[in-house]
N, C-alpha and C positions, 0 to 999 in steps of 0.2 A: 504494500500500500504506500502510495507517495505521500510524503509529509507535506502539510499545507504551509510549513514554515521554511523560509530560506535557511541555508546552512551557513556556518561560520566561513568567512568573516562578515558576510552581509548581515547575519543576525548576531548581535552581541547582547545577550540578556542583561549584562551588567550595566548597559546604558540606562535602563530604568532604575537602577539601584544607586547611581552615582551621587545624586543630590537628595537631601531630606525632603524637599518639596515634591520631587518625583516619586520617591518611595511612598509618600502620603497619597499622591494622586492615584497610584495603581494598587493601593492596599486593598486586599480582597475582604478582610474581616475587621470589624471594629469592636472594641470592648468599651462600653460606657457604663455609667452609674446605673442606668436603667436596667442593666443585666444582673443586678445584684440583689440577693435575698440574704439578710443577716440573721443567723441563728443566735439566740440569746438564752441563757440559763437563769432560772429564777429559784429563789429559796425563801423560806419564811423569815419574818423579822422585819426590822427597820434599820436603815443606815448600814446595812451589811454588804460587804464585798469580799467574797472568799475566793482566792486564787485556786485554779484547777491545776494540780501539779503536772499532769501529762499534757496540758494545753497551755503552755506559757503565754501570758498575755490575755487569756480568756478567764473570766471570773463568773462565779455564781452571784447573782444580784438579788437583793431584796426589792420589792416592787417599787418603792420610792426611787431607788437608784436606777432601776430598769426604766422608769418613765423618763428620767434624765438622759439616759443613753439613747432612748428612742427619739428624744428631742434632737440629739446630735445627728441621728440618722435622717430625720426630716430636714435638717439644715443642709446636709450633704446631698440630698435628693435621692436617697435610697428608697425605693418604692414599697418594699415589703420587709417586715421582720417576722421571724419564726420563733415561737416560744416553746421551751422545754423545761419541765419542772424537776427539781430535786425534792421529791416527796419525802417527808420525814418517815423513818422506818416504822414508827408506831402506827402510821396510817396505811401501811402496806398490808394487804391481806391476800389470801389464796383466791378470793373472788373479786379482788380489785374494785371494791365498792367505791373507793374514793374517785375513780374515774368519772363517775356520774354524779358526784356531789356538785351542785350548782355554785358552791362557795369554795371549791378547791383552788389551789394556787393558780392554775391556768386561767380559770374564770375570773378570779380577782384581778389578775394581771391584765387580761383583755379589757375589762371594764375601766381600769385605771388608765390604760393607754388610750382607749377611745375617748375618754373624757378629756384628756390632756392634748392628744394629737389625733383628732378624728380623720385627718386626711391620709394617714399612712395605712397601708394594707397590713393585716395581721393574719398569719398562717398558724394553724394549730395542728399538731400531730395527733392522730387518732390511733391509739394502740394501748394495750394494758400494761406493758412492761414498766412504766414509771410508777405504777400503783400496785403491782402484784408482788407478793412476798417470794414467789418462785422465779421472778425475773423474765417470764415468758410474755409474749405479746398477746396471748390468748388464755382462755381458761383451760386448766389441765384436769383431765379425767383419766384415772388409772395410768398415769405417766405419759399420757398423750395429749397434745394440744388439740382440742376439739374445734371444729370449724363453725358449724351452724349456731351453736349456743354462744360462741364468741361474737359472731356477727350481730346477734341480737343486742348484746351489750355495747358493741361499738356504735350501733345506731343511736342508742341512748346517749352515749358520750358525745357524738357529733352534734346532736340536737342541743345538748346542754351548752356546748361551746358556741354554737351559732346564736343561742339566746343571749349569751354574754357579750356578743358583738364580733365574733370571729368572722373574717371575710373569706378565708380559704380553709376548707377542711382537707387535711392531708393524711389519709389512712396509710400507715406504714407497716401494718400487721401482716400483710400477705395472705390473709384468709381468702378462700375462693368465694366469689359472689358478693363481697362486701361493698363494692362500689355501687352496684345497682340497689342494694338494700339501703345503703346510706342515702343515696339520691332520693329514693322513695320516702324515707323517714324525714328528710329535710323538707321535701315538697309538701308532705302531709302536715308538717308543723308550720307551714307558710314561710319557709326559708328557701324558696325556689331560686333566689338570686345569690345565695351563698355558693361559691365555686368549690369544686373538688379537684385537687391536684393529687392524683394517685401515685403512690410509690409503686409503680407498675412493675419495674424490674429491679427488685431489691435482692441483693445477693447475700448469701451466708458468708460474709467476708471477715477476714482477720483484721481489717482496717478500722473496726469500730471501737477498739479497746478504750481509748481516751474518752469517748462519748459516754461509755457506761460508767466510768469514774465520775464524769460530770453530773450525771443524773442519779448517782448513788445506787446503781444496780449491778455493779461489776461483780459483787460477791453473791448475788441472789441465785444465779444459775447453778452454782455449786458444781462447776465442772461440766455442766451440760452444754448443749448447743441448740441452734434454731434451724437445723438443716431439714426438718420435716415440713417447714413452711417457707423459709427463705430459699432463694434459688441457688442451684449448684453453679459455682464460678466457671465451670467448664462449658456451660450451655449458652448458645446465642439464639437458636431457633425458638427455644422456649420463651425467651424474652419477647419475641414478636407475638407469640400467642397470648402472653400475659397482657401486653399492651392492647392488642386487638379486643380482648375481652373487656378490659377496663373502659376503653373508648365506647364500645357497644353498650356498656351498662350506664354510661352517662358522665364519664370523667371529662372535665373541661381541659385538663392539662395532665401530662404524665411526667414521671421522674425516673431517672436511673441513679442507683446508689449501690456502691461508691461511684466516684467520678472518674478520675484519671486512669485507673487500671481498666476502665470499661468504656473508653472513648469509642471503641468499635461498636458497642451496643448503642450508644447515643447516636452515632452516625446511621446505623441501620434503621433505627426507629424513626428518625427524622426523614430519611429517604423513603421509607415504606408508607408512612402515614401522613406526613406533613402537618401533624398536630403540634400545638405548643409543647415543647419538650425541654425538660430541665435536668440538670445534673447536680448531685450533692457532693461537693468537695469535702469529704468526711474528715472526722477528727484525726485519723491516722495520717492522712495526707497533709493536713495542716501541721501536725506534730513533726513529721519528717522534715518538711521544709524549714520550720522554725528552728529545730535542733541543728540542722546543717548550717543555717545562717548564724546561729548563736556561736558556733564553733569557727566561724569565719570561712567556711568551705563554700558557701554560696552567698550571692548578693540577695538579701531578703526581698527588696522591692522589685528587682528585675525578675527574679524567679517567680515571685507571687503573680505579677502581671502576666508573665509568659504562660504560667499554668492556667490562668483564667482565660486567656486568649485561646488556649488549646480547646477549651470547651466550645467556644464560639465557632472555631474552625471545624470542629466535628459536627456541628449542627445544632447545638443547644441554644435555646432562646434566652436562657438565664441560668444562674448558678447560685446555689446555696453555699455560702462560704463564710468561715470565721474571719477571713481577711476583708470582709466587706467594707468596714469602716476605713481601714488603711487604704484599700484600693480606691474607694470613693474620693478620698483626699488627694491621692496621686492623680486620679483621672480628672479632677476638677482643676 
């Protein structure tokens, strides 16, 4: 097949790279503050900021300090923040009842944010692991995480969060059929305008370790794992089936988690469906880059922005990242 391009020396690809203005002119992908979702961790109390050892620079915040941080996000133009609770151990039970408490940490935080900063989007995780004593995303019966009974509880959790003012419900549990059930529950409760961002392709990954410390669930699994409901890291076709099902059930957006080790999944999903597609640059990814930068092995700002641009290049419409505030400052 004949190439449509002239050969060297008539074609010199470096000509377009010679000057900064030219590089900007032909740049194929752009990273902006509009692409960022900032995950934040909350804890009980007032005036409390607790550093997370495995996520240097990330803290658990009491709600009053959370509201201040969200104010910074608003000032920087970050469109959405995501909330994750560090639930006190005495409130964690086998049946995860705290998940549907309308006055739990997440609901308190959403109400406070919406009162102070009504214009920012708020995303809430829907899963039982922050509230369960066993650390699983669903209810456990005879050692197995059951599907349908879990979905019933997730629907109640989603409605409680929507009532508090949540804009985007993000089910991360990976139960079968939960998107359709949650959509019906929201609609029946008159929250038809609340969006759903499905954790559609969430893998049973080793990159989640620091997150589990952040929400206080690292010891709850007691050596167990989530492989019976989260996806096998070896599979790609299965991700396409998962996304197809979630979109058919009413998901407005889909997510791939983790992010950088799964850029091929992000690309396939965007190419296949053309739906709004997001990636989660998870705690392990943040921890690796942060640790390398702290040792002087990498330039923190440059590698951070390059990693985020990689998601855009793969096809992601946006990224959940703990770097969001730093990135927004640099991009502005």
